Kinemage of the C-alpha trace (Angstrom):
@kinemage 1
@onewidth
@group {chain A} dominant
@subgroup {mainchain}
@vectorlist {calphas} color= white
{ca met a 1} P -14.466 31.569 4.429
{ca ile a 2} L -12.726 28.525 2.354
{ca asn a 3} L -12.377 30.265 -1.000
{ca ser a 4} L -11.017 27.258 -2.389
{ca ala a 5} L -11.909 26.060 -6.026
{ca leu a 6} L -11.884 22.341 -7.287
{ca leu a 7} L -10.183 22.020 -10.781
{ca phe a 8} L -10.704 19.011 -13.011
{ca leu a 9} L -8.573 18.311 -15.783
{ca asn a 10} L -8.566 15.299 -18.345
{ca gly a 11} L -5.465 12.937 -17.010
{ca asp a 12} L -6.474 9.555 -15.748
{ca glu a 13} L -4.628 9.118 -12.316
{ca leu a 14} L -7.350 9.964 -10.446
{ca pro a 15} L -7.511 9.551 -6.411
{ca asn a 16} L -10.077 6.864 -4.961
{ca asn a 17} L -12.306 9.438 -3.735
{ca ile a 18} L -12.237 13.313 -2.913
{ca asn a 19} L -13.478 14.404 0.655
{ca leu a 20} L -12.740 18.229 0.167
{ca lys a 21} L -14.948 21.840 0.910
{ca tyr a 22} L -14.573 23.983 -2.092
{ca asp a 23} L -16.935 27.194 -3.740
{ca ile a 24} L -16.864 26.770 -7.156
{ca val a 25} L -16.050 23.511 -9.132
{ca val a 26} L -14.281 24.564 -12.531
{ca ala a 27} L -13.514 21.903 -15.103
{ca cys a 28} L -11.895 21.770 -18.537
{ca asn a 29} L -12.862 20.176 -21.688
{ca gly a 30} L -12.216 15.968 -20.796
{ca gly a 31} L -11.997 17.515 -17.543
{ca ser a 32} L -15.629 17.530 -16.874
{ca lys a 33} L -15.731 13.726 -17.457
{ca asn a 34} L -13.652 12.716 -14.691
{ca ala a 35} L -16.062 15.389 -12.352
{ca gln a 36} L -18.850 13.202 -13.726
{ca lys a 37} L -16.893 9.877 -12.066
{ca phe a 38} L -16.832 11.561 -9.027
{ca arg a 39} L -20.294 12.710 -9.557
{ca ile a 40} L -19.768 16.410 -8.921
{ca lys a 41} L -21.043 18.934 -11.432
{ca pro a 42} L -18.774 21.909 -12.485
{ca asp a 43} L -19.799 25.153 -11.967
{ca val a 44} L -17.911 26.472 -14.639
{ca leu a 45} L -16.692 24.679 -18.223
{ca ile a 46} L -13.222 25.998 -19.985
{ca gly a 47} L -12.595 25.228 -23.335
{ca asp a 48} L -13.240 24.022 -26.352
{ca met a 49} L -15.635 21.708 -25.832
{ca asp a 50} L -14.189 19.488 -27.773
{ca ser a 51} L -13.583 16.492 -25.589
{ca leu a 52} L -17.086 15.720 -24.291
{ca asp a 53} L -19.233 13.088 -25.462
{ca glu a 54} L -23.451 12.785 -25.373
{ca asp a 55} L -24.214 11.590 -22.060
{ca thr a 56} L -21.456 14.067 -20.325
{ca lys a 57} L -23.168 16.795 -22.151
{ca glu a 58} L -26.457 16.090 -20.386
{ca phe a 59} L -24.508 16.241 -17.569
{ca val a 60} L -22.663 19.405 -17.743
{ca lys a 61} L -25.457 21.638 -19.789
{ca asp a 62} L -26.753 23.443 -16.886
{ca cys a 63} L -23.250 25.159 -16.253
{ca glu a 64} L -21.369 28.243 -17.214
{ca ile a 65} L -19.139 27.772 -20.663
{ca ile a 66} L -16.227 29.634 -21.057
{ca arg a 67} L -15.440 28.831 -25.290
{ca tyr a 68} L -12.021 29.380 -26.419
{ca leu a 69} L -10.619 27.823 -29.694
{ca lys a 70} L -8.957 25.299 -29.901
{ca glu a 71} L -5.866 26.611 -31.742
{ca lys a 72} L -4.862 29.161 -28.933
{ca asp a 73} L -1.836 29.889 -27.023
{ca glu a 74} L -2.698 28.215 -23.638
{ca ser a 75} L -3.443 25.414 -22.630
{ca asp a 76} L -6.995 24.560 -20.719
{ca ala a 77} L -5.626 24.504 -17.724
{ca glu a 78} L -3.531 27.734 -17.704
{ca leu a 79} L -6.799 29.237 -18.505
{ca ala a 80} L -8.312 27.406 -15.986
{ca leu a 81} L -6.300 28.558 -13.641
{ca glu a 82} L -6.409 32.388 -14.787
{ca his a 83} L -9.869 32.517 -14.599
{ca ile a 84} L -10.202 31.061 -10.858
{ca ile a 85} L -7.772 33.613 -9.549
{ca glu a 86} L -9.091 36.393 -11.627
{ca arg a 87} L -12.355 35.271 -9.140
{ca gly a 88} L -10.511 35.993 -6.238
{ca phe a 89} L -9.736 32.049 -5.009
{ca thr a 90} L -6.987 31.746 -2.732
{ca glu a 91} L -6.418 27.892 -2.959
{ca val a 92} L -7.367 25.141 -5.717
{ca cys a 93} L -7.369 21.421 -5.538
{ca val a 94} L -6.450 19.921 -9.326
{ca ile a 95} L -8.034 16.279 -9.984
{ca gly a 96} L -6.824 14.818 -13.124
{ca ala a 97} L -3.459 16.876 -13.220
{ca phe a 98} L -1.741 13.599 -14.579
{ca gly a 99} L -1.623 10.367 -16.862
{ca lys a 100} L -3.010 9.605 -20.411
{ca arg a 101} L -0.650 12.407 -22.010
{ca asn a 102} L 3.058 12.688 -20.559
{ca asp a 103} L 4.051 15.600 -22.224
{ca his a 104} L 0.750 17.563 -20.760
{ca ser a 105} L 1.786 15.566 -17.133
{ca phe a 106} L 5.197 17.220 -17.198
{ca thr a 107} L 3.859 20.768 -18.170
{ca asn a 108} L 1.294 21.028 -15.716
{ca ile a 109} L 4.124 19.629 -13.260
{ca phe a 110} L 5.904 23.443 -14.101
{ca leu a 111} L 2.586 25.268 -14.813
{ca phe a 112} L 1.450 24.935 -11.384
{ca ser a 113} L 4.843 25.562 -10.114
{ca lys a 114} L 4.621 28.524 -11.994
{ca tyr a 115} L 0.878 29.898 -10.570
{ca ser a 116} L 2.086 28.481 -6.997
{ca glu a 117} L 3.176 31.991 -7.139
{ca lys a 118} L -0.142 33.694 -7.134
{ca ile a 119} L -2.497 30.824 -5.502
{ca ile a 120} L -1.569 27.637 -2.946
{ca ile a 121} L -2.001 24.361 -5.378
{ca thr a 122} L -3.018 21.079 -4.694
{ca ile a 123} L -3.209 17.949 -6.853
{ca leu a 124} L -4.766 14.939 -5.823
{ca ser a 125} L -3.495 11.869 -7.985
{ca lys a 126} L -3.756 8.224 -8.065
{ca asn a 127} L -2.497 7.427 -4.113
{ca thr a 128} L -0.546 10.400 -4.067
{ca tyr a 129} L -1.184 14.072 -2.221
{ca ser a 130} L 1.007 16.947 -4.339
{ca thr a 131} L 1.587 20.528 -3.334
{ca tyr a 132} L 4.257 23.157 -3.921
{ca leu a 133} L 6.525 25.743 -1.308
{ca ser a 134} L 7.124 28.949 -3.028
{ca ser a 135} L 7.182 32.569 -1.828
{ca asn a 136} L 3.638 32.156 -1.463
{ca his a 137} L 3.225 29.037 0.592
{ca asn a 138} L 7.043 28.339 2.286
{ca tyr a 139} L 5.597 26.384 5.208
{ca phe a 140} L 4.049 23.143 5.035
{ca lys a 141} L 2.204 21.208 7.771
{ca arg a 142} L 0.958 17.698 8.063
{ca arg a 143} L 0.814 14.617 10.056
{ca ile a 144} L 2.361 11.930 8.100
{ca lys a 145} L 1.901 8.298 8.738
{ca lys a 146} L 4.951 6.281 10.155
{ca asn a 147} L 7.001 4.423 7.190
{ca met a 148} L 5.097 6.847 4.850
{ca leu a 149} L 6.917 8.035 2.077
{ca phe a 150} L 7.197 11.383 0.834
{ca ser a 151} L 9.167 13.551 -1.699
{ca ile a 152} L 10.577 17.045 -2.302
{ca ile a 153} L 11.621 17.943 -5.973
{ca pro a 154} L 13.444 21.184 -6.412
{ca leu a 155} L 12.149 22.542 -9.062
{ca glu a 156} L 14.608 25.942 -8.723
{ca thr a 157} L 17.132 26.461 -6.558
{ca cys a 158} L 16.192 26.041 -3.073
{ca asn a 159} L 17.595 27.895 -0.280
{ca gly a 160} L 16.991 27.388 3.482
{ca leu a 161} L 14.891 24.000 3.333
{ca ser a 162} L 14.381 22.715 6.705
{ca ile a 163} L 12.360 19.647 7.473
{ca lys a 164} L 11.510 18.908 10.611
{ca gly a 165} L 9.725 15.370 11.992
{ca ala a 166} L 10.406 13.141 9.321
{ca lys a 167} L 12.953 10.249 9.351
{ca tyr a 168} L 15.557 12.397 7.900
{ca asn a 169} L 15.612 15.944 8.604
{ca leu a 170} L 17.142 18.836 7.585
{ca gln a 171} L 18.014 22.421 8.659
{ca asp a 172} L 18.861 25.245 6.160
{ca ala a 173} L 19.942 22.986 2.973
{ca val a 174} L 20.391 24.354 0.125
{ca val a 175} L 19.043 21.840 -2.814
{ca ser a 176} L 19.648 22.097 -6.673
{ca val a 177} L 17.190 21.028 -9.297
{ca gly a 178} L 18.306 17.578 -9.789
{ca asp a 179} L 19.397 16.889 -6.226
{ca thr a 180} L 18.296 13.376 -5.216
{ca leu a 181} L 18.972 14.545 -1.235
{ca thr a 182} L 14.722 15.012 -0.402
{ca leu a 183} L 13.808 12.219 -2.117
{ca ser a 184} L 12.129 9.193 -0.594
{ca asn a 185} L 11.948 10.440 3.179
{ca glu a 186} L 9.195 8.809 5.428
{ca gly a 187} L 6.954 9.681 8.187
{ca ile a 188} L 7.232 8.948 11.532
{ca gly a 189} L 3.513 9.931 12.540
{ca glu a 190} L 4.022 13.055 13.791
{ca asp a 191} L 3.165 16.212 12.313
{ca thr a 192} L 5.968 16.996 9.902
{ca glu a 193} L 6.892 20.577 8.665
{ca ile a 194} L 9.037 21.688 5.937
{ca ile a 195} L 10.197 25.473 5.558
{ca leu a 196} L 11.793 27.012 2.495
{ca lys a 197} L 13.566 30.250 2.285
{ca ala a 198} L 13.695 30.802 -1.168
{ca gly a 199} L 13.016 28.770 -4.314
{ca arg a 200} L 10.543 26.568 -5.441
{ca ala a 201} L 9.600 23.023 -4.894
{ca met a 202} L 7.164 20.220 -5.050
{ca ile a 203} L 6.321 17.793 -2.081
{ca met a 204} L 4.434 14.669 -3.255
{ca ile a 205} L 3.436 12.259 -0.707
{ca leu a 206} L 2.915 8.742 -1.496
{ca gly a 207} L 0.713 5.890 -0.190
{ca leu a 208} L -2.303 7.661 0.568
{ca glu a 209} L -5.934 5.206 0.465
């Protein structure tokens, strides 16, 4: 069982393609425009629907709509994550998390970090794959091509950070917010393993096609 959700937000830093298996598609307001670009029809729309043109409204006319007022205490992205978690999904891939508005982009980084304690989150953006390490997901393994860049960005103090199968390996390191020790590492064409004993961090793999 996949038990995975695909979430479309309104950012314009988009991947070139989406080759994923998923059980549900959720879109927030203008995120439905991004879903339309990939010809992936959402199952659920969340928000006040203030960003939809007539063409997009026609594309999503048969979707379930969960409406919220424009003036509210949570962002549409947070409401969507809550909905996905409440429905029992254990993984979510986010499209359109970055771009257009810098305040939204930076907020989303920390919003997803908070929710990574509850659900495994990945982000596909332009030529970049991102995910989080947390108490819910403290082990990462992926084959990274030789010379392909990746970075680990600490979002709080990271204790016991280990990296294997990379150009620069680490063993039980302590990395604090603002440290650049784990910036610009490189794959060596083998499985790269990253383990974090405590804390939260974001992994970004750059140069994906």
